[in-house]
C-alpha positions in Angstrom: -38.1 8.2 17.1 -38.8 5.0 15.3 -36.2 3.5 12.9 -36.7 1.0 10.2 -34.9 -2.2 11.0 -33.1 -2.2 7.6 -31.8 1.3 8.3 -30.4 0.3 11.7 -28.7 -2.8 10.3 -27.3 -0.8 7.3 -26.0 2.0 9.6 -24.3 -0.6 11.8 -22.6 -2.2 8.8 -21.4 1.1 7.4 -20.1 2.3 10.7 -18.4 -1.0 11.4 -16.9 -1.1 8.0 -15.7 2.4 8.2 -14.2 1.9 11.6 -12.5 -1.3 10.4 -10.9 0.6 7.5 -9.9 3.4 9.9 -8.2 1.0 12.3 -6.5 -0.9 9.6 -5.1 2.3 8.0 -4.0 3.5 11.5 -2.3 0.2 12.0 -0.6 0.5 8.6 0.6 4.0 9.6 2.0 2.8 12.9 3.6 -0.3 11.4 5.2 1.7 8.7 6.6 4.2 11.2 7.9 1.3 13.3 9.6 -0.2 10.3 11.1 3.2 9.4 12.7 3.2 12.9 14.0 -0.3 12.3 15.2 0.7 8.8 17.1 3.6 10.4 15.4 6.2 8.2 16.1 9.8 9.3 13.7 10.7 12.1 12.4 13.7 10.2 10.9 11.4 7.6 9.0 9.1 9.9 5.7 10.8 9.5 6.0 10.9 5.7 6.9 7.2 5.6 4.0 6.4 7.8 1.6 8.5 5.7 2.8 6.8 2.5 2.4 3.4 3.9 -1.1 4.2 5.3 -2.2 5.5 1.9 -0.8 2.4 0.1 -2.7 0.2 2.5 -5.9 2.3 2.1 -5.6 1.9 -1.7 -5.2 -1.8 -1.3 -8.2 -2.1 1.0 -10.4 0.0 -1.3 -9.4 -2.0 -4.4 -9.8 -5.3 -2.7 -12.9 -4.7 -0.6 -14.9 -2.1 -2.5 -13.9 -2.7 -6.1 -13.6 -6.5 -5.5 -10.3 -6.8 -7.4 -8.1 -9.8 -6.6 -5.4 -9.3 -4.0 -2.8 -9.4 -6.8 -4.4 -6.5 -8.8 -5.1 -4.6 -5.6 -1.4 -5.0 -4.6 -0.3 -3.9 -8.1 -2.4 -0.7 -8.0 -1.3 0.1 -4.4 2.3 -0.3 -5.3 1.8 2.1 -8.2 0.4 4.7 -5.8 3.3 4.0 -3.4 6.0 4.6 -5.9 4.3 7.8 -7.1 4.0 9.1 -3.5 7.6 8.0 -2.7 9.0 9.9 -5.7 7.0 13.0 -4.9 8.1 12.9 -1.2 11.7 12.3 -2.3 11.5 15.3 -4.6 9.9 17.5 -2.1 12.1 16.5 0.9 15.4 16.1 -1.1 15.8 12.5 0.1 16.4 9.2 -1.6 13.3 7.5 -3.0 14.2 4.2 -1.3 13.7 5.6 2.2 10.0 6.2 1.4 9.5 3.2 -0.9 10.9 0.5 1.3 9.1 1.7 4.4 5.9 2.3 2.5 5.8 -1.1 0.8 6.1 -2.8 4.2 2.3 -3.1 4.5 1.9 -4.8 1.1 4.6 -7.5 1.6 2.7 -10.9 2.0 4.4 -11.9 5.2 1.6 -14.2 6.5 1.4 -15.8 3.1 5.0 -16.6 3.1 4.7 -18.0 6.7 1.7 -20.1 5.7 3.5 -21.4 2.6 6.5 -22.4 4.7 4.3 -24.0 7.4 2.3 -26.1 4.8 5.5 -27.1 3.0 7.1 -28.4 6.2 3.9 -30.2 7.2 4.1 -32.1 3.9 0.9 -30.6 2.5 2.3 -30.2 -1.0 -1.0 -29.2 -2.7 -1.8 -26.4 -0.2 1.8 -25.2 -0.1 1.9 -25.0 -3.9 -1.3 -22.9 -4.0 0.0 -20.6 -1.3 3.4 -20.3 -3.0 2.0 -19.4 -6.3 -0.3 -16.8 -4.7 2.6 -15.3 -2.8 4.7 -15.3 -6.0 2.0 -13.5 -7.9 1.8 -10.8 -5.2 5.6 -10.4 -5.2 5.6 -10.0 -9.0 2.7 -7.5 -8.8 4.7 -5.4 -6.3 7.8 -5.5 -8.5 5.9 -4.7 -11.7 4.1 -1.8 -9.9 7.4 -0.4 -8.8 8.9 -0.8 -12.3 5.8 0.8 -14.0 5.7 3.6 -11.5 9.4 4.4 -12.0 8.9 4.6 -15.8 5.7 6.5 -15.8 6.3 9.0 -13.0 9.0 11.2 -14.4 7.4 11.4 -17.9 3.9 12.1 -16.6 4.2 14.1 -13.4 7.5 16.0 -13.6 6.4 17.4 -17.0 3.3 18.8 -15.2 5.6 20.5 -12.7 7.7 22.0 -15.5 4.5 23.3 -17.1 3.3 24.7 -13.8 6.6 26.5 -13.3 6.4 28.0 -16.8 2.9 29.3 -16.0 4.1 30.9 -12.8 7.0 32.6 -14.6 4.6 34.3 -17.0 
């Protein structure tokens, strides 16, 4: 069977991109589970923490790579999803929200950005250090604003839906 060269290249790009996303989400899951172990979360919540972290990282990747948003906006939207999933898991599993939130947000924390900022700062590269520091600060603010917005919106929007659903089941 003869293939068009464009089709072959396009298929390789899509397969490579999809596998890259898959491996990154898998790494996010494993990293979040490892952090849950270090955080001494209850062992029965490891898989839930890992799933929440993996979904948060997937949202970040989709927003950053597919939607071409800045890393700050992608982090903000991913943290909104994380807080919603953390609240839902806490409600369903009767556990504190912080177990799922702190473990899940692990993937979004700009650790390498903080390292690069510190490295540039101690090398005396003030201009590069300032750029990196401002970017890391923007991401940290995006995470905190996403968590704050998610905490405020979640009970008003989603728990009301559950109440409506329970009322329909009672009828």
